[in-house]
Every structure is written in C-alpha cells, then in structure tokens.
N, C-alpha and C positions, 0 to 999 in steps of 0.2 A: 652532363646526367642521361642515364639511360631510363627512361619512363618506362615505358615498357617491360623492364627486366622489372622496374620496382612494381610495376601493376600486378606482376604475376607475384610476387614475393605478399603482397597486400591480398590479393584474393585466392592465395595457397594459405596462408592464414587464418581468414574464414571459413575455407572448406575443409580446413583441418579440425577448427573448433568443433565446427556442426557435426562431420565426421566422429570426433570422438567423444561426443556428448553420448551418443547410441551404445558405446562401451558400457557404460554405468559409470564409469571413474567419476569420482567427484569434481563438480565443475569446476573447484576455486585450482586443484590440481592440472585439470586440461587449461586452465586459462594460462596457468604460470609456465607449465609445461610447454604448450604452443609457441610463446611468448620468448619462453628460453630458448628452446629448439629454431625457431625463426632468426634469433639476435647472432645465432652462432652461422647459419646459413647466409643471413646478411654480412656480416665481417668475414664470412668467408668467401663469397663473390664480391665483395668491394677490395678487401686487401691483398688476396692471393689471386684470383682470377682477374681484379680491375674491369668487373662489367658493369660494375654498377657503383654511385656514390650516394650511399643510404646515411652515412657518417657512425654507422654502426660501428665501434672499436670496444678497447677494453673498458674504456670512461663509461659506458652505457652501463654496465652492470655498476658501477659506482651511482649511476643515476637511479639504477633500480634500487639500491640500497636506501640510496636519499629520499625518495619517493615514501620508501616502507615505513623508514623513520619519520616522514612526515605526516604521515597518517597516525603512527601510534600516540604521536604527541599533537595531535588536534582535538583541543578541548570542548570543539562542537560534537566530535561525536563521542563520548564518556555519554552525552543522553541517551546514544543508543542502548545500554544494558542498565539504565535506570529504569528507562520510561519500561523495557521487557520486565525489570523486577516489580513495578508498579503494578501490569498487566495480570502477571505470573499470581502476584500476592492476593490483589481484590478475588480473582480466581479460587483461592484457595478460604479467601473470609466467608464464602457462604451468601455474599452481599444478592448476588444474580437469581439464586434459590429465593431468596424473601422477595424481590420484586416480583418473579414470576408468579407467584402466591396471591400476592397483593391486587396484580393488574390484570390477573386472570378473575379475579371477583368482580375486580369493576368494568371489565368488559364481557362480562360472562352473558348479558341479556342481547350482546350484539352479534348477528349473523357473520361468522368469518375474526370474532373478537378477538379468539386466542393466538389465531396468525398473524394479526393486527400488535397484542402483547407482545410476540418475539419480534417482530419489527422495530418496535418502540425500545425494546431493552437492548435489539442490535444498536440501535443507534444512543444509546445511553453508554452501553459496555465499549462501542467504538472510540465515544470520548473519555473513556476512564481506563481503557486496557491496551486499543491498537494491537491485541495479539490475535491474531486471525485463526492460528492452529487452535489456542483454548476458546476463544469465540464461538468459535460454530460446534469444537466438543461439548465445552457447557450448555450451550442452546440445544444441539442435537440431544444431550441427555435428558434436560428436565421437560423439553416440548415434544418431541416427537413419540413418546410412549402416550402421552396424553391426549395429544390429535389425534392417536389412530384408535386408541380405547373411543373416542368421541364421535370414529366413523369417517375424521377428514378423508379426502382424495389422498392419496399419497403423494404423486407429484408436487400438488399445493404445498402440504404438509412440509416435505424434505428442501424444496425449491427455497419458501420462505427462509427456512434456519441456513441454507448456505449464503443464501443473498444477504441476508441481516448481517449474518457473520463476519460476512468480510468488508463493511464498511469502515472497518478499525484501519483499514491499510489507507483512507483518506481523509478522514474527520481527524483534527488534531485534538491530540499531539500524536502526530502519526511519526513513525519510523523510516516509511517510504521518503515524505516531507523532508527529513532531517539529512538523509541519503543524496536526494535530488538539488537541497539548497549547498550542501557542500560540493557536489559533482560540475555544478552551475556557476558555482560562484555568487550566487544570488543569497539574499537574506532571508533565514529561514521563516521569520515573524511573517513576512511579507508573504509566503506560502501558506503559512498557518491561518492568518486570519483570510488570505483567496481561499483558501478549502471549504472553509465554513459554508457557504450559501451552495456549492456543487455538492455538501455532502448532506446539506440539508434535503435540497432537491431531489437527490437519491432515496432516501429515506421518504420522502413525502410521496414518488411515484410509487415505491413499494407499495405504502398503506393504500395509496387510490386503486392502485390493481388489485388488490386484496376485495376490499371491500365490494368495487365493481363487478370482480368476478363471483361473490359472495352473492350479489344482488341477483345476476343474471341466471347463476348455477348454485341457489341456496342447497341444494343437495349433498352437494361439494364440503360443505361446510355446517353440519347442522350443531344447532344449541346442543348443549349438554342438558342430560333429563334432568339435573337437580337445578338449573341456573334460575337468576332471583335477580330480582331490580337492585341497581347497587345503591347504598345506602351512604349517608354522609359520613357512617364507620368505616365503609369500605373504603371512601376518599382519603380521609383525614389517614386511613391504615399508609394507604398507598401511598403518600406527600411523605411519611414518616420514613418509609423504605427508601424512596427515591433521596432525599436529603445526602445520606452519607455520599454517595457518587458525585450527584448534583454539587456538594462543598468542596468535594476534590477537582472535579473539574475546573469550577469558579478559583482555585485557588491555584493551580498549574496553570491552566490557559490566560486568566483574570491577570497571573502575577508577571507572564510574558507580554499581553498586548496593554496592557497599561507601563511598561518601562520599571516595573520593578524589579523583576529578575529576566537574566538571560534562558534562552532554552536549557542552558545546559543544570545553571541554580535550580531553574523550577521542576525540572528531570529530577532533582534530587529530593526537592520538596514534595513532588508525587509519591516518590520511593518510601519516603518517610509516614506520608500521608497513608497509604495502603498500608502499612504495616500498623499503626493506631488503630486504622478500621479492622483489622482483624484482631488484634488485642481485643478490643472494646466487644467484638462479635464472639469472643471468645475461641477462635478458632486458630490462635497462633498457639504452637508448641517447635519444641528444637528439632520436630523431626518434619514440618511444614518450612520453616526458616531453613533447614538442609536441603529440602527437595527444590525449594522457589529458588537458594542461589545457585544449587548445582545447574538448573534447569535453565537459568539465565547465562551461566558460562557456557552453556551447550550452544546456546542459540545465538549469544554476541560471537563466540567464538566462528560459529558457521558463516557467520554475517562477513566479520571482519577477514578470514580465511579467501573470501570471494573479494573483498576488498585489495587484498595484496596481488591475488591474482590476476583481477581486472586490471591494475597498475600497473603489472610488469606487461600485458599483453597490450594496453593501450599504449605504454613508451615503444615499444617497439613495432607496433604498429603507424604511429607518427613519426618514427626515425625512418621507416622505410617508405612512405610519402603516401600512408592512409587520409589524413586529412584534407593532402590535394585531393586524391582521386574520389571521396564521398562528394567532396566540394564541388568538382566539376561534374560526377556523375548526375547530381541533383539538381543543378544548375542548366543543364545539358536538359533535360524534362521538357521543359516549356512549359509547365504548366502554371507560373506564375507565382505570386507569393502565398495566397491562399491555397492554391493548388497544391503547392509542394508539401502546406501542413498536412492536407490531406491525405495525402501521399504519404507522408510519414507517418502519420497514427494509422494508417492504413496497414503499413510494415509492422508497427510497434503490435496491433491487433494479432496479426498472424503470427508473429515472436511468440506473444502469448499464448500459443498452443503447445509449444512445446521449451517455452525458457521460462526461468521463474522469473520475477518482477526485480529481482536484486540483480542477476545478471545484466538485464535490459537494462536498468537505470546505470548499472556502473560501465557497460560498454556502448550501449547507444546513444545517449546522451551527452557525453564528452566531445563527442565525434560531431552530431547535429546539433549543439549548442551554439558553436561558433556559427555557422550557416543560421540558425532562425535568428541568431541576434541582429546579423546585418542585413535584413529581410525588411523592406518598407511595409510594414502592417497598419501603421496608422493606429496602433492600441491606445487610449487615452491611459495614462500613467495619471491623470489628474495634478501634475506638477509636484508629486509627493514621491509616487511608487520608484524605485530606482532604476528597473530593468522591467518595465510591463511586457515588453515584447516575450522575455523566457519565462517570465511569471507566471504569464496566460498559457504561453505552450509548455510549461512542465505540470501544471495544471491539469492542461488536457492529454497528456501522457499518464496521467494519475488516474484521472478516471477510465481510460483506456485500460490502464494495469490492474481496474476491477475486473474486467472481463476474463482475465488469464488465470483468475481464483476458480473460474467456474464453466471455462474449456475445455474439455478434453485436448489431448493425454495427460497433460500435466497439471488438471486443476488440483490443486491440493485440497482445495476446499469440499471436493466432491470424495475424496478419499478419507480426508478428515470426519466427513459426514457419515460414509458408510461404514467405518472402523467402530462406530457408537451406535447405527439404529438396529432395531430389532433384524432379526432372521428375514420375515416376509417384506421388507423392505429389497427390492433389487435396485440393482446400477442401473436398469434402466429406467425406472423410477425418477430416480436422481438426474439422470440426463433429461427426461422430459422436463420433468419438475425447474429447472433452473434456466429452460429456455426462454419464457416469457422475461425472468428480472434480467437475463442478458439482453433481449431487445429494448428493455427500461434502461439500462445501464447504455444504451445505444444514444438513446433518448434526450438521456442527462447529458451527452456527451454535444448532442448535436446541439443542446441549449447554450451550454458554456461554448461552443465553438461558433454561434449567432450572435451571441449576447456576452464580450468579452469583460463587460463591466460588471457580470457575475463574482469576477476574481478580482478586478483590481478597484470596486468602488470602496469596498470593507475597508482595506489597509490603506487607501487613501484618506478616509475619513475619520480614520484612526489618527493617522499620525497628524493629520491638519488639525484635529481637535486636541492631541495630546501640548506637552510643553513645546515651547516655540512655535508651535502650529500656527 
C-alpha cells in the first residue's frame, strides 16, 4: 500500500473542498462533487496505474447509494423537519411579541432591563424553537428599534439580540444535537440532557454581563421616560404570556426526559402543539400554514442535501485512508488527551469563521469521534451515561460552534440581524457588539471543559431515578 500516495489524495480532497467553497457553489454540491471526483481519481490510480491500494472500485458507488438510502430511512432524522416546523409555527403565532411587551413592563424599572428581557426571551425561544434565523430576526424586529428609541448603546443592543438569538442551537430541543447524536452514534437523549446546564450557563452569563455593564455605564442603557414600578398585574400578565411556550417546552422535553416518547415522537408532538398555540392566538390561516410548510421544506432540504454530500465525501475520504491519516497526525502532536481536545476545539473555532455548523458537524465529528472515544480522559459517566467521553466532547463542540454564528465572515446571525436593523445601525456596530458575547461563550466553554460533570451529571441522575434505575 502506497501510504504517501494515499496521503496526497486525502490532502487533495481537503484542499479542493476548501478552494471550491470560495467559488460560491452550494456546499452540498461541493462535498458530493469532490467526493465523486476523487473516487474516480482513486479508482484510476488503484486499478489503472496500480499506484495505491485504496479499495476504491465500482462497489464504492453502491456503498454511496446505500449510505444515502440509510439517511433517508433514518427515523431519528425525521425530528429535524418536525422541530423546524415547530419553531417556524411559533414564530408566526405572535407569542414572542406578547412576551416582549409583558416582560418589558416587568423589567422596565431595571437599568438594562430591556436587554435582559431580550436575553430571557432568547432563552425561552431557544427551548421552544431552535431556529437561529427566525429567533435573531424576530428579536431584532421587536427589540432593536425599541432599544434605539430608548437611547441604548448600539453595540450593546445588537450584540444582545445576536447572541441571545443563537442560544437555540445549543439549548434542547436542538437540531444540531440531533445531528451530532446521529453522526457520533450516541443517544440523543444524553445530549439533550447534557446541554441543559451549558445552555443555561451561557444565558446566565449574558444576563450577568448586561446587568454589570449597565451598572458601570448607566448612560449606555437609560431607563424609559415612562418607566414604572412593576405591579402584581404585570407579574401575572408575564406569567400568562410565558405559560404557552413553557407548557410546550415541558411537553416536548418532559416526554423525552421521562422516557414517554422518543425524540422523533416528541418532535411531532411539538409541531402539533405549536400549531394549536397559533390557532388559540388566532394567528393561523391557510397562508401561514403554507408559508411555514414551504420554509420547513426548504430548510430541511438544505440540511439533508449537505447530509448526502458529506456522506459521499466522508466515504471516499475513509476509503483513501483519511481516518488513519487524521489519527496519526493528531496522536503525533504529543499534546496528551486533554491537550488534544483543546487543539480540536481551537480548530473547530477557527473553522467556524468560514464554515457553517452543519458542515463542521457532518465532516469533522465522524472523523474525530473514533479518536476521542479512544482517549483516556477519565470522564465520569456515573455508571449510567453510555458514552461519557463522546457526550462531553460533543457538547464542547456544540458550545464552540455557538461562536460560529457570531464570527465574521460567515457569522450568519450578523447578516440576519443587519437585514432587519434600522439603517442607522452599521455593520461595525454589530461587530463591536458581539465581541463581548463571543468572550462570554469562550468562558462558558472553559467551564464545561473544566467541569465535565456539568454535562454528565443530569443524564446520569435522570436515568438513575428512572424506571429500573
């Protein structure tokens, strides 16, 4: 076997993929195209020139078809369009607007209260929608004009909206965690439970930062001229407006955590529940249903197209010896188990500047998963969590990928937000506004890295307390 020639093929695949990304071609086509082209090159060098022993042959095409068919019949992945539908339908129901108005009155007497309101609604939306684009746009439309009229510091206003809207990618039910669980072959329920504390920690860090910043610089977040002390009526109104999304969260996550429903079944319950809320709020119409269905189809099709492209790319990469090359390269660094994890997270952080979280999850995780699974990390699974190493690693990557939405040039949250901001908000204001929140995300990442029990304790306790535990 000519390992040098095979290494050239692997390196050539990565270089070609990165180069073609800058051409503007859709990522799914680039992944699939590079995979098919290098499958042909590998077959030619192996069977015609007899240079390598990649194992690439006509059977590889059959394996590609089999892998794609496996994706299409994967019941777990049905949860993705269902959760997308749930999030988009809640967006159309007007529930966020109701919460915004009631919580604004509740926190109107606190300096920075409007920004705290945005962060709290971001946490609630994260646990009930998980659609980053919808959350950022919704929060931006509702809150940025109000904060600017109240003379909020622009970077603080837009930074809070961008960061709070991105929490949905981490806080369950999260589409990203569904994909990670599928790619790493670990229970999605473990990931959902393991993500609860990291997600709440990030939300708590945001709120603490806002309150401290506004205490130090009160002129950056002045109180509204008509602010009043919150009354019991305001508290009750806020509770009533929070009750529907909180009930939906409890219904979806509670049924999963208690073992009543699988993730796929709970996603269907969430989609129906969001539709019922829209009907009760008199926001449902055939036009709304059609728009939500079409947007769900478009988003799901985008994700599954990348799934197919990444599957083809990863299959050819493995046939060319990509797994061995990556494993040898990482083990040869001499960093030790935890040093290796830090190196991988740094690589994911840098990749987040240029790639979407979907591409990173589908390309990087399957290649690094076996390496991490074999490391002697000593992560405590309390005798209950089946894959503590991989569960902790997946959540570390998930927290790291939070930053990919806020870092240019591919930080999608930045462009979602710029599209709905008033003209006086410049892109430089958004860039300056997200920097403190990126730092907060890195602080949250450090906490999860230093204390793995933040990830493993809750699923272990839940399973131990469950039937047969």
